[in-house]
ChimeraX commands (.cxc) that place a marker at each C-alpha (Angstrom):
marker #1 position 1.39,-20.09,-19.20 radius 0.5
marker #1 position 0.00,-22.49,-21.86 radius 0.5
marker #1 position -2.65,-25.05,-20.82 radius 0.5
marker #1 position -1.68,-28.64,-21.73 radius 0.5
marker #1 position -3.92,-30.12,-24.46 radius 0.5
marker #1 position -6.40,-32.88,-23.63 radius 0.5
marker #1 position -7.01,-31.88,-20.04 radius 0.5
marker #1 position -10.43,-32.69,-18.55 radius 0.5
marker #1 position -12.30,-30.26,-16.29 radius 0.5
marker #1 position -10.64,-31.37,-13.04 radius 0.5
marker #1 position -7.22,-31.39,-14.59 radius 0.5
marker #1 position -7.79,-27.91,-15.99 radius 0.5
marker #1 position -8.84,-26.62,-12.58 radius 0.5
marker #1 position -5.79,-28.17,-10.93 radius 0.5
marker #1 position -3.58,-26.65,-13.58 radius 0.5
marker #1 position -5.12,-23.19,-13.02 radius 0.5
marker #1 position -4.65,-23.47,-9.26 radius 0.5
marker #1 position -1.05,-24.60,-9.76 radius 0.5
marker #1 position -0.39,-21.68,-12.12 radius 0.5
marker #1 position -1.84,-19.14,-9.71 radius 0.5
marker #1 position 0.14,-20.60,-6.84 radius 0.5
marker #1 position 3.33,-20.44,-8.87 radius 0.5
marker #1 position 2.71,-16.80,-9.78 radius 0.5
marker #1 position 1.95,-16.01,-6.14 radius 0.5
marker #1 position 5.18,-17.72,-5.07 radius 0.5
marker #1 position 7.20,-15.76,-7.61 radius 0.5
marker #1 position 5.58,-12.51,-6.45 radius 0.5
marker #1 position 6.24,-13.33,-2.81 radius 0.5
marker #1 position 9.86,-14.17,-3.55 radius 0.5
marker #1 position 10.39,-10.86,-5.30 radius 0.5
marker #1 position 8.66,-8.98,-2.48 radius 0.5
marker #1 position 10.65,-10.75,0.21 radius 0.5
marker #1 position 13.84,-10.12,-1.73 radius 0.5
marker #1 position 13.17,-6.40,-1.86 radius 0.5
marker #1 position 12.16,-6.35,1.81 radius 0.5
marker #1 position 15.27,-8.32,2.76 radius 0.5
marker #1 position 17.54,-5.90,0.90 radius 0.5
marker #1 position 15.88,-2.97,2.66 radius 0.5
marker #1 position 16.19,-4.66,6.05 radius 0.5
marker #1 position 19.85,-5.44,5.31 radius 0.5
marker #1 position 20.42,-1.77,4.50 radius 0.5
marker #1 position 18.74,-0.45,7.65 radius 0.5
marker #1 position 20.43,-2.98,9.95 radius 0.5
marker #1 position 23.88,-2.88,8.43 radius 0.5
marker #1 position 26.76,-1.30,10.32 radius 0.5
marker #1 position 26.81,2.51,10.36 radius 0.5
marker #1 position 30.10,2.51,8.45 radius 0.5
marker #1 position 28.67,0.33,5.65 radius 0.5
marker #1 position 25.44,2.32,5.49 radius 0.5
marker #1 position 27.40,5.57,5.36 radius 0.5
marker #1 position 29.51,4.20,2.51 radius 0.5
marker #1 position 26.40,3.12,0.60 radius 0.5
marker #1 position 24.73,6.51,1.07 radius 0.5
marker #1 position 27.85,8.44,0.10 radius 0.5
marker #1 position 29.08,6.34,-2.81 radius 0.5
marker #1 position 26.24,3.99,-3.84 radius 0.5
marker #1 position 24.56,4.37,-7.22 radius 0.5
marker #1 position 21.49,2.12,-7.01 radius 0.5
marker #1 position 18.31,3.56,-5.46 radius 0.5
marker #1 position 17.63,2.48,-1.88 radius 0.5
marker #1 position 15.03,-0.28,-1.99 radius 0.5
marker #1 position 11.64,0.85,-0.75 radius 0.5
marker #1 position 10.36,-1.60,1.93 radius 0.5
marker #1 position 6.69,-2.48,2.03 radius 0.5
marker #1 position 6.26,-2.31,5.80 radius 0.5
marker #1 position 6.01,1.01,7.63 radius 0.5
marker #1 position 8.47,-0.18,10.28 radius 0.5
marker #1 position 11.17,-0.91,7.71 radius 0.5
marker #1 position 10.62,2.45,6.01 radius 0.5
marker #1 position 11.03,4.09,9.39 radius 0.5
marker #1 position 14.30,2.24,10.04 radius 0.5
marker #1 position 15.83,3.49,6.80 radius 0.5
marker #1 position 14.59,7.05,7.41 radius 0.5
marker #1 position 16.01,7.00,10.93 radius 0.5
marker #1 position 19.32,5.75,9.54 radius 0.5
marker #1 position 19.37,8.68,7.12 radius 0.5
marker #1 position 18.44,11.06,9.94 radius 0.5
marker #1 position 21.09,9.75,12.30 radius 0.5
marker #1 position 23.88,9.89,9.72 radius 0.5
marker #1 position 22.92,13.32,8.47 radius 0.5
marker #1 position 22.48,14.92,11.87 radius 0.5
marker #1 position 25.52,13.30,13.51 radius 0.5
marker #1 position 28.10,12.98,10.72 radius 0.5
marker #1 position 26.87,15.23,7.93 radius 0.5
marker #1 position 28.70,18.43,8.90 radius 0.5
marker #1 position 32.09,16.73,9.10 radius 0.5
marker #1 position 32.07,15.29,5.57 radius 0.5
marker #1 position 33.39,16.83,2.34 radius 0.5
marker #1 position 30.86,18.76,0.28 radius 0.5
marker #1 position 30.53,16.07,-2.40 radius 0.5
marker #1 position 29.84,13.39,0.23 radius 0.5
marker #1 position 27.21,15.56,1.92 radius 0.5
marker #1 position 25.60,16.19,-1.44 radius 0.5
marker #1 position 25.50,12.46,-2.28 radius 0.5
marker #1 position 24.05,11.49,1.10 radius 0.5
marker #1 position 21.46,14.24,0.95 radius 0.5
marker #1 position 20.45,13.32,-2.58 radius 0.5
marker #1 position 19.99,9.60,-1.90 radius 0.5
marker #1 position 18.12,10.13,1.37 radius 0.5
marker #1 position 15.92,12.83,-0.18 radius 0.5
marker #1 position 15.12,10.57,-3.14 radius 0.5
marker #1 position 14.12,7.76,-0.76 radius 0.5
marker #1 position 11.93,10.13,1.27 radius 0.5
marker #1 position 10.32,11.51,-1.91 radius 0.5
marker #1 position 9.30,8.02,-3.03 radius 0.5
marker #1 position 7.58,7.48,0.31 radius 0.5
marker #1 position 5.79,10.84,0.14 radius 0.5
marker #1 position 4.39,10.01,-3.29 radius 0.5
marker #1 position 2.57,7.11,-1.61 radius 0.5
marker #1 position 1.86,8.85,1.70 radius 0.5
marker #1 position 2.16,12.68,1.81 radius 0.5
marker #1 position 1.52,12.63,5.57 radius 0.5
marker #1 position 4.58,10.52,6.45 radius 0.5
marker #1 position 6.27,12.93,8.88 radius 0.5
marker #1 position 9.64,11.18,9.08 radius 0.5
marker #1 position 10.00,11.43,5.29 radius 0.5
marker #1 position 9.44,15.21,5.48 radius 0.5
marker #1 position 12.03,15.32,8.27 radius 0.5
marker #1 position 14.61,13.54,6.10 radius 0.5
marker #1 position 13.88,15.90,3.21 radius 0.5
marker #1 position 14.48,18.78,5.62 radius 0.5
marker #1 position 17.81,17.31,6.73 radius 0.5
marker #1 position 18.86,16.56,3.16 radius 0.5
marker #1 position 19.07,20.23,2.21 radius 0.5
marker #1 position 22.24,22.16,3.04 radius 0.5
marker #1 position 20.30,25.40,2.49 radius 0.5
marker #1 position 18.20,26.38,5.55 radius 0.5
marker #1 position 15.83,28.32,3.30 radius 0.5
marker #1 position 15.06,25.21,1.23 radius 0.5
marker #1 position 14.56,23.15,4.39 radius 0.5
marker #1 position 11.84,25.50,5.70 radius 0.5
marker #1 position 8.89,23.94,3.82 radius 0.5
marker #1 position 9.67,20.30,4.72 radius 0.5
marker #1 position 10.28,21.41,8.32 radius 0.5
marker #1 position 6.79,22.89,8.51 radius 0.5
marker #1 position 5.26,19.83,6.81 radius 0.5
marker #1 position 7.13,17.53,9.21 radius 0.5
marker #1 position 5.63,19.37,12.18 radius 0.5
marker #1 position 2.12,19.49,10.74 radius 0.5
marker #1 position 2.09,15.76,9.99 radius 0.5
marker #1 position 3.97,14.62,13.12 radius 0.5
marker #1 position 3.48,17.09,15.99 radius 0.5
marker #1 position 3.91,14.51,18.75 radius 0.5
marker #1 position 7.08,12.68,17.70 radius 0.5
marker #1 position 10.17,13.56,19.77 radius 0.5
marker #1 position 12.59,12.22,17.10 radius 0.5
marker #1 position 11.13,14.58,14.52 radius 0.5
marker #1 position 10.79,17.48,16.97 radius 0.5
marker #1 position 14.45,17.38,18.06 radius 0.5
marker #1 position 15.72,17.27,14.47 radius 0.5
marker #1 position 13.40,20.11,13.47 radius 0.5
marker #1 position 14.78,22.27,16.27 radius 0.5
marker #1 position 18.39,21.48,15.41 radius 0.5
marker #1 position 17.78,22.33,11.77 radius 0.5
marker #1 position 15.33,25.18,12.23 radius 0.5
marker #1 position 16.93,27.33,14.95 radius 0.5
marker #1 position 18.92,29.37,12.36 radius 0.5
marker #1 position 15.59,30.26,10.70 radius 0.5
marker #1 position 13.92,31.52,13.86 radius 0.5
marker #1 position 13.13,35.22,13.73 radius 0.5
marker #1 position 13.91,35.58,10.02 radius 0.5
marker #1 position 10.35,36.40,9.04 radius 0.5
marker #1 position 9.09,32.86,8.47 radius 0.5
marker #1 position 6.10,32.82,10.79 radius 0.5
marker #1 position 5.17,29.21,9.95 radius 0.5
marker #1 position 8.67,28.02,10.88 radius 0.5
marker #1 position 8.59,30.04,14.12 radius 0.5
marker #1 position 5.24,28.47,14.99 radius 0.5
marker #1 position 6.54,24.96,14.26 radius 0.5
marker #1 position 9.59,25.48,16.47 radius 0.5
marker #1 position 7.47,26.83,19.33 radius 0.5
marker #1 position 5.13,23.85,19.04 radius 0.5
marker #1 position 8.08,21.46,19.25 radius 0.5
marker #1 position 9.43,23.19,22.36 radius 0.5
marker #1 position 5.98,23.10,23.97 radius 0.5
marker #1 position 5.73,19.40,23.22 radius 0.5
marker #1 position 9.20,18.54,24.56 radius 0.5
marker #1 position 9.07,20.62,27.73 radius 0.5
marker #1 position 6.11,18.62,29.02 radius 0.5
marker #1 position 8.17,15.44,29.55 radius 0.5
marker #1 position 11.25,14.79,31.66 radius 0.5
marker #1 position 13.29,13.50,28.71 radius 0.5
marker #1 position 12.21,16.43,26.58 radius 0.5
marker #1 position 13.20,18.95,29.27 radius 0.5
marker #1 position 16.63,17.34,29.65 radius 0.5
marker #1 position 17.19,17.53,25.90 radius 0.5
marker #1 position 16.00,21.16,25.71 radius 0.5
marker #1 position 18.25,22.11,28.63 radius 0.5
marker #1 position 21.27,20.66,26.83 radius 0.5
marker #1 position 20.32,22.50,23.63 radius 0.5
marker #1 position 19.90,25.70,25.65 radius 0.5
marker #1 position 23.39,25.34,27.13 radius 0.5
marker #1 position 25.18,24.33,23.92 radius 0.5
marker #1 position 23.44,26.51,21.35 radius 0.5
marker #1 position 23.25,30.22,22.13 radius 0.5
marker #1 position 21.00,30.83,19.11 radius 0.5
marker #1 position 18.35,28.52,20.60 radius 0.5
marker #1 position 17.94,30.52,23.79 radius 0.5
marker #1 position 15.60,33.30,22.61 radius 0.5
marker #1 position 12.94,30.96,21.20 radius 0.5
marker #1 position 13.23,28.53,24.14 radius 0.5
marker #1 position 12.89,31.31,26.74 radius 0.5
marker #1 position 10.08,32.99,24.82 radius 0.5
marker #1 position 8.13,29.75,24.52 radius 0.5
marker #1 position 8.67,28.34,28.00 radius 0.5
marker #1 position 7.75,31.68,29.55 radius 0.5
marker #1 position 4.22,30.99,28.32 radius 0.5
marker #1 position 4.01,27.71,30.22 radius 0.5
marker #1 position 2.72,27.13,33.78 radius 0.5
marker #1 position 5.19,28.02,36.53 radius 0.5
marker #1 position 5.81,24.38,37.47 radius 0.5
marker #1 position 6.98,23.53,33.94 radius 0.5
marker #1 position 9.28,26.57,33.89 radius 0.5
marker #1 position 10.70,25.52,37.26 radius 0.5
marker #1 position 11.31,21.96,36.06 radius 0.5
marker #1 position 13.11,23.24,32.96 radius 0.5
marker #1 position 15.27,25.70,34.92 radius 0.5
marker #1 position 16.18,22.89,37.29 radius 0.5
marker #1 position 17.52,20.83,34.38 radius 0.5
marker #1 position 19.50,23.81,33.10 radius 0.5
marker #1 position 20.97,24.37,36.55 radius 0.5
marker #1 position 22.08,20.73,36.75 radius 0.5
marker #1 position 24.30,21.32,33.71 radius 0.5
marker #1 position 26.20,24.05,35.54 radius 0.5
marker link #1:1,2 radius 0.2
marker link #1:2,3 radius 0.2
marker link #1:3,4 radius 0.2
marker link #1:4,5 radius 0.2
marker link #1:5,6 radius 0.2
marker link #1:6,7 radius 0.2
marker link #1:7,8 radius 0.2
marker link #1:8,9 radius 0.2
marker link #1:9,10 radius 0.2
marker link #1:10,11 radius 0.2
marker link #1:11,12 radius 0.2
marker link #1:12,13 radius 0.2
marker link #1:13,14 radius 0.2
marker link #1:14,15 radius 0.2
marker link #1:15,16 radius 0.2
marker link #1:16,17 radius 0.2
marker link #1:17,18 radius 0.2
marker link #1:18,19 radius 0.2
marker link #1:19,20 radius 0.2
marker link #1:20,21 radius 0.2
marker link #1:21,22 radius 0.2
marker link #1:22,23 radius 0.2
marker link #1:23,24 radius 0.2
marker link #1:24,25 radius 0.2
marker link #1:25,26 radius 0.2
marker link #1:26,27 radius 0.2
marker link #1:27,28 radius 0.2
marker link #1:28,29 radius 0.2
marker link #1:29,30 radius 0.2
marker link #1:30,31 radius 0.2
marker link #1:31,32 radius 0.2
marker link #1:32,33 radius 0.2
marker link #1:33,34 radius 0.2
marker link #1:34,35 radius 0.2
marker link #1:35,36 radius 0.2
marker link #1:36,37 radius 0.2
marker link #1:37,38 radius 0.2
marker link #1:38,39 radius 0.2
marker link #1:39,40 radius 0.2
marker link #1:40,41 radius 0.2
marker link #1:41,42 radius 0.2
marker link #1:42,43 radius 0.2
marker link #1:43,44 radius 0.2
marker link #1:44,45 radius 0.2
marker link #1:45,46 radius 0.2
marker link #1:46,47 radius 0.2
marker link #1:47,48 radius 0.2
marker link #1:48,49 radius 0.2
marker link #1:49,50 radius 0.2
marker link #1:50,51 radius 0.2
marker link #1:51,52 radius 0.2
marker link #1:52,53 radius 0.2
marker link #1:53,54 radius 0.2
marker link #1:54,55 radius 0.2
marker link #1:55,56 radius 0.2
marker link #1:56,57 radius 0.2
marker link #1:57,58 radius 0.2
marker link #1:58,59 radius 0.2
marker link #1:59,60 radius 0.2
marker link #1:60,61 radius 0.2
marker link #1:61,62 radius 0.2
marker link #1:62,63 radius 0.2
marker link #1:63,64 radius 0.2
marker link #1:64,65 radius 0.2
marker link #1:65,66 radius 0.2
marker link #1:66,67 radius 0.2
marker link #1:67,68 radius 0.2
marker link #1:68,69 radius 0.2
marker link #1:69,70 radius 0.2
marker link #1:70,71 radius 0.2
marker link #1:71,72 radius 0.2
marker link #1:72,73 radius 0.2
marker link #1:73,74 radius 0.2
marker link #1:74,75 radius 0.2
marker link #1:75,76 radius 0.2
marker link #1:76,77 radius 0.2
marker link #1:77,78 radius 0.2
marker link #1:78,79 radius 0.2
marker link #1:79,80 radius 0.2
marker link #1:80,81 radius 0.2
marker link #1:81,82 radius 0.2
marker link #1:82,83 radius 0.2
marker link #1:83,84 radius 0.2
marker link #1:84,85 radius 0.2
marker link #1:85,86 radius 0.2
marker link #1:86,87 radius 0.2
marker link #1:87,88 radius 0.2
marker link #1:88,89 radius 0.2
marker link #1:89,90 radius 0.2
marker link #1:90,91 radius 0.2
marker link #1:91,92 radius 0.2
marker link #1:92,93 radius 0.2
marker link #1:93,94 radius 0.2
marker link #1:94,95 radius 0.2
marker link #1:95,96 radius 0.2
marker link #1:96,97 radius 0.2
marker link #1:97,98 radius 0.2
marker link #1:98,99 radius 0.2
marker link #1:99,100 radius 0.2
marker link #1:100,101 radius 0.2
marker link #1:101,102 radius 0.2
marker link #1:102,103 radius 0.2
marker link #1:103,104 radius 0.2
marker link #1:104,105 radius 0.2
marker link #1:105,106 radius 0.2
marker link #1:106,107 radius 0.2
marker link #1:107,108 radius 0.2
marker link #1:108,109 radius 0.2
marker link #1:109,110 radius 0.2
marker link #1:110,111 radius 0.2
marker link #1:111,112 radius 0.2
marker link #1:112,113 radius 0.2
marker link #1:113,114 radius 0.2
marker link #1:114,115 radius 0.2
marker link #1:115,116 radius 0.2
marker link #1:116,117 radius 0.2
marker link #1:117,118 radius 0.2
marker link #1:118,119 radius 0.2
marker link #1:119,120 radius 0.2
marker link #1:120,121 radius 0.2
marker link #1:121,122 radius 0.2
marker link #1:122,123 radius 0.2
marker link #1:123,124 radius 0.2
marker link #1:124,125 radius 0.2
marker link #1:125,126 radius 0.2
marker link #1:126,127 radius 0.2
marker link #1:127,128 radius 0.2
marker link #1:128,129 radius 0.2
marker link #1:129,130 radius 0.2
marker link #1:130,131 radius 0.2
marker link #1:131,132 radius 0.2
marker link #1:132,133 radius 0.2
marker link #1:133,134 radius 0.2
marker link #1:134,135 radius 0.2
marker link #1:135,136 radius 0.2
marker link #1:136,137 radius 0.2
marker link #1:137,138 radius 0.2
marker link #1:138,139 radius 0.2
marker link #1:139,140 radius 0.2
marker link #1:140,141 radius 0.2
marker link #1:141,142 radius 0.2
marker link #1:142,143 radius 0.2
marker link #1:143,144 radius 0.2
marker link #1:144,145 radius 0.2
marker link #1:145,146 radius 0.2
marker link #1:146,147 radius 0.2
marker link #1:147,148 radius 0.2
marker link #1:148,149 radius 0.2
marker link #1:149,150 radius 0.2
marker link #1:150,151 radius 0.2
marker link #1:151,152 radius 0.2
marker link #1:152,153 radius 0.2
marker link #1:153,154 radius 0.2
marker link #1:154,155 radius 0.2
marker link #1:155,156 radius 0.2
marker link #1:156,157 radius 0.2
marker link #1:157,158 radius 0.2
marker link #1:158,159 radius 0.2
marker link #1:159,160 radius 0.2
marker link #1:160,161 radius 0.2
marker link #1:161,162 radius 0.2
marker link #1:162,163 radius 0.2
marker link #1:163,164 radius 0.2
marker link #1:164,165 radius 0.2
marker link #1:165,166 radius 0.2
marker link #1:166,167 radius 0.2
marker link #1:167,168 radius 0.2
marker link #1:168,169 radius 0.2
marker link #1:169,170 radius 0.2
marker link #1:170,171 radius 0.2
marker link #1:171,172 radius 0.2
marker link #1:172,173 radius 0.2
marker link #1:173,174 radius 0.2
marker link #1:174,175 radius 0.2
marker link #1:175,176 radius 0.2
marker link #1:176,177 radius 0.2
marker link #1:177,178 radius 0.2
marker link #1:178,179 radius 0.2
marker link #1:179,180 radius 0.2
marker link #1:180,181 radius 0.2
marker link #1:181,182 radius 0.2
marker link #1:182,183 radius 0.2
marker link #1:183,184 radius 0.2
marker link #1:184,185 radius 0.2
marker link #1:185,186 radius 0.2
marker link #1:186,187 radius 0.2
marker link #1:187,188 radius 0.2
marker link #1:188,189 radius 0.2
marker link #1:189,190 radius 0.2
marker link #1:190,191 radius 0.2
marker link #1:191,192 radius 0.2
marker link #1:192,193 radius 0.2
marker link #1:193,194 radius 0.2
marker link #1:194,195 radius 0.2
marker link #1:195,196 radius 0.2
marker link #1:196,197 radius 0.2
marker link #1:197,198 radius 0.2
marker link #1:198,199 radius 0.2
marker link #1:199,200 radius 0.2
marker link #1:200,201 radius 0.2
marker link #1:201,202 radius 0.2
marker link #1:202,203 radius 0.2
marker link #1:203,204 radius 0.2
marker link #1:204,205 radius 0.2
marker link #1:205,206 radius 0.2
marker link #1:206,207 radius 0.2
marker link #1:207,208 radius 0.2
marker link #1:208,209 radius 0.2
marker link #1:209,210 radius 0.2
marker link #1:210,211 radius 0.2
marker link #1:211,212 radius 0.2
marker link #1:212,213 radius 0.2
marker link #1:213,214 radius 0.2
marker link #1:214,215 radius 0.2
marker link #1:215,216 radius 0.2
marker link #1:216,217 radius 0.2
marker link #1:217,218 radius 0.2
marker link #1:218,219 radius 0.2
marker link #1:219,220 radius 0.2
marker link #1:220,221 radius 0.2
marker link #1:221,222 radius 0.2
marker link #1:222,223 radius 0.2
marker link #1:223,224 radius 0.2
view
């Protein structure tokens, strides 16, 4: 911005302050615009978000706040875990690619962001490829039930296949979940619905105190 000619000292100072304020306003407007677009994405209807993930071409805007990042990651996680398997291959590929790209941008800035590792795990249709982000998700977020449940759903097919770090991550998630009422209810439902989950759940819970085993078995029994 060019300084007007003939300004005295006070006028020059006022002009500088005005210029800085204007630049700050422009920067804030751009930041708020990006944040608003990200908020709009994360709070849009599931149908509209699904359509954007499956058929959109522009990158998902990266919010500045951690809460907004989490909202978008949880949207990706919910759509991929709940609707992913029922979609055509090209739609699954598009959703996985856009969510993985969003998670990768976050991990460049913060490699310890567990939810981003979780979304990278979910974004791969190949269980072998999902093994590394699963382990990183558990290492960086061992006490988050959202991450733990998704890791178990994705990682059960890998249990007992020679990947000791994956086996350890799954056991840690079961140990974490079985210590709370909500976690035990969720594990009991997984135990009943998913036969492949039973060996690792039984093996892990057998190591727990008798009262925890009894609480878990009670929840299983309630399901009939």
